[in-house]
N, C-alpha and C positions, 0 to 999 in steps of 0.2 A: 260402290261395290255391289249394291243390289242390282243395278242396271246390267253389270257384267254377268252376274249369275243368271238373270232372267234371259238375256240374249243368248248365252251359251245353252241354257236349258231348252229354248225354242229350237236352236240349231240341232241339238242332239235329239230332241223329240222328232223333228222332221226327218232326221236320218233314220230313226227307228221305223217311221212310216214308210211317223208308215212310210240307206245304206245303206298271170293275166295274160294271159296274153298268148300270142301264137307266133310260132316261127314259121308260119305259112308262107310259101313262096309266091302265092297268088292271092293276096288279100284284096278285098274290094270294100272300100269305105268312102262314100262320097255323099255330101248333103243333097237331099232331094226336096226338102220343104214339106214332106208329108207330115200330117198331124197325128197319124196312128201307125201301128206296125202292120205290115202286110208281108206275105211270104209267097215266093214263087219256087216251086220245085222243078228240078231239071226235066222231069217227064210228066208233070202235072199230078204226081202222086208223091206222098211223103218219101223222101230219099235225099241223097247227096249227089252233087252239091246243092245246098239250100241258100237262097238269097232272101234276106229279110230286111225290110225297112223298119227300123226300130222307132221308139218313141222320142228319140232325139232328132229324127228325120234323116238318119244316115242309112245308106244301103250297105249291108255287110254280107259277104259270102263266106259260108262255112263249107269248106271243100269236102271234108270227110267227117265221119262220126267222131265227135270229140272224145278223147281219152283222158285228157288232163284239163280240168276245169277250175277256174278261179271264180268264186261267188263273192262279189264285193258288196254284200248287203245281207243281213240276217234273213230277210224274206226270200232272197234268191237261194240261200243255203237250204232253207226249209223246203222250198219247191223242188230243188234238185234231189234232195234226200227222199222226198215223197214219191218221186218218179223212179226210185230204186237205183240212183246213180251216186250215192254217197261215197263209194269207194273211188270214184273218179275225181272227186274234189281234192285238189292239191293245195289250195289256198283259200282263206276266208278273210273277211275284213278285220275282225277283232274279237274281243271278249263277248260282245253281244251275240255273236254267232254261237249260241249255246244250246240249240235244239236241232236235232236230237242230241243226246249226250256225246255221241261219237264226233260231232262237229267240234267239240272242245279240244280234240286231239289234233286237229288239222292246223298247219302253220298259218299264223296270222300275218297278213301283209300290210295292214293299215298302220296309222300312227304318224304319217307325215303331214305337212301343211300347218297353217296357223292354228287350227283347232284340233289337229291330230286326227283328222278324219279322211285324209287323202291316202292313197296307196303308196308304199315305198316301191318306186318303179324298178329299182335295182333288184329287190327281192322278188318282185313279180316276174321279171324277165328270167331270173335264175331258176324259176320253177318250170319254165318251158311249157306253159299251158297252151292249149289249142282253142280255148274259148274263154272269154272274160264276160261274165254276166253281172250287170250292175243296175243301179237305179238313177233317177234324174240328178243332175248336178255334176260338178267336177269337170266342166268342159276343157280346161287347160290340160289336165293330166290325161284325159281321154284322147285328146288330139296327139299328145306325145306317144301314147301307146299305139295309136293308128299309124303314126309315122314310122314306127319300127316294125310294123307288120302284124299288129295284134288285132284280131277281130273282136271289137268291143260291141256288145249288144245291150242296149239300155231299155228297161221297161219302167213305166211310170203309171201304176194303177191309180186311177182317179175315183173309181167306185168298184163295187163288187163285180159287176158284169165285166168291167175292164180287167179286173184281176183274173177272172176265168179265161178271158181271151189271152192274157199274158201267159198263163199256165199252158194253154194250148200251143203258143208260140215257142215257149221253152221246150216243150216236148218235141216240136219240129226240129229245132236247131241242135237238139241233143240225141236225136234218133229214137225218142220215146213217145212218138205221137199217140200210139194206142193207149199207153199208160196214162198220158195226160188227158186224153178224152174220157177215160174211165174216172179219173180223179175229179175232173170238172163236172161230170154228170152226178157224182156222189155229192159234191159240195152244193151244187144247184138244188138237188133234191132236199138236202138237209135244210138249206136256207128257206126254201119254199115251205117246208113243214113248220119251221119256227114262225114264219110270217103268218101262216094260217092259224096258228095256235094262239095268237095275240087277240084277246077279246075286244080290246078298245085301245085307242091311242092315248098316250100320257105325255105331258110336257116334261122336258128334262133340260139339264145344263151339263156340259162336259168341261171339266177343268183341265187345261193343258199344263199350266204352271202358276205358281204363286210363291212370293209376291213379286211384282204386281200380278193381278189376276188375268190370265190369258185363256182363251177358249178357241173354238173352231167355227169356221164359216161354212156356208152352204156348198162350196166347191171342193170340199175335202173328202178323203176316203172315209174318215171316221164319221162325218156327218151322214154319209150314205148308210153306213152300218146302223147308226142310231135310228134312222127312218125305217130301215128294213126290220128292225127289232121292235117297232111299235112306238117309237118316240117322236114327239114333235119338238125339236130343239127350239129354245126360246131365242136362239141367236140367228134366226132365219134372215134377219135384216142386216147381218154383218156384211161389210163391203170388202173384207180381206179374208184370207184363209185362216190366219191365226191372230185375231184382233184382241186388243186389251179391252177388258170389260169392267165397268165400275160396280162396286158392291151396291151402290144406290140403284143403279139400273137393274141389277139382278133382283133386288128386293121388289122392285116394281114389276119385273117380269113374272115373278111368282112360280118358278118351276116346281113341279110336283116331286121330281127326283133330282138329286145332285150326284153326278158321277165324276170320279177322279181316279187316278192311278197312284201307285206307290212312288212314282217319279216326282210327284208334286205334293203329296200329302202322306204322312206316316199312318194316319188313322182317321176314322170318321170323327172321333172325339176331338182330334186336333183341329179339324175343319170347323166343328161346332163352336170351338172356343175363340175363333178369330173375331176381332172387333167388328161389329155390325152384322155378322153372319147370322145371328139369331133372328134377324128380321126376314130372312129368306124362308119362304114357305116350306121347302123340302127339308131345310135344316131344322126348323122349328118342329116339324113333324117326325124328325128322326129318320128321314128317307135319304140317307147318305150312303152311297155304295162305292167301295174301291174295287175297280176292275183290274184284271191281270193285263198289264200294259202290252205284253207280248202278243196277246190274243186280239187286241183291237188296234194296235198301231203298226203291226207287220202285215203287209198285204201278202199273205201266204195261206197255205192249206188250213191252218188252225183258226182262221177268222170265223168259221162257223161256230167254234166254241165261244168266241167272243160275242157273237150274235146271241147265243144261248144265255151268256152271263147278263147281257144288257136286257134281254127279254125277261129274265128272271127278276132282275131288279125292278123293272117296271111293273110286273105282275104283283110283286110284293107290296109295292106302294099303293097300287089300285085296289088290292085286296083288303 
């Protein structure tokens, strides 16, 4: 039972990281083998049609400015709302699409598949969207959408800079390039200010799930946020994105700060009472901080608030 819970927990966590369609007569979607998203405007300036090679390596053409958008990930929902297009979203992935509050009133099209995280394609098609924005994963149902003429655009932010690039691209395919540019500039400025305010780097550990104990590796979005906020994760030698970590190794690692979210721990007190955790330096010193999961696992506009939370936790420990 424990294994089932932990496996599902990791799957749901990754979907939070850091979660349709179009009746377009002339869709373009073909694999290109590209490793990142690129955009080509019809006249070399922002406008339509726009052709984008997304992070799945597919070339997709959006013929006209989208009016009916499905955002199949909470991060995509937040980005589109931040660009001022919330009223054009006709479908979202599910109950985790909860910010801003207006997003909770939009029809949810998720719930299919073995883990209930795939879109209900019948519901998606019924919404008659002209753009489907999503994140990595779900190759089979994405192909089904493409086959019926849906322009599916996938973004997979691997770090903060990649997120800023993704926001720019969302602005291009939605006709909000100027708004996206302004948002990116503001986020970049805030992140730089947070980084400059960190007096010294502090070691930390980030808990993804428990039990067993899972954490993050160097090639993840959250790891990049930790580093930007002034943390030196003790999991730098991890060989996978979400490795299992032993308590014994963590005691030896001696992180100064222990970070977790409400998805894996109810409180700092609960963490401190776990068997063997009293030997972890951060726990022994009372430096356990629960972060707002939405701010650090969703690659969206609010990650700068997550950076602030992480930085504050590190400053509190070092002070």
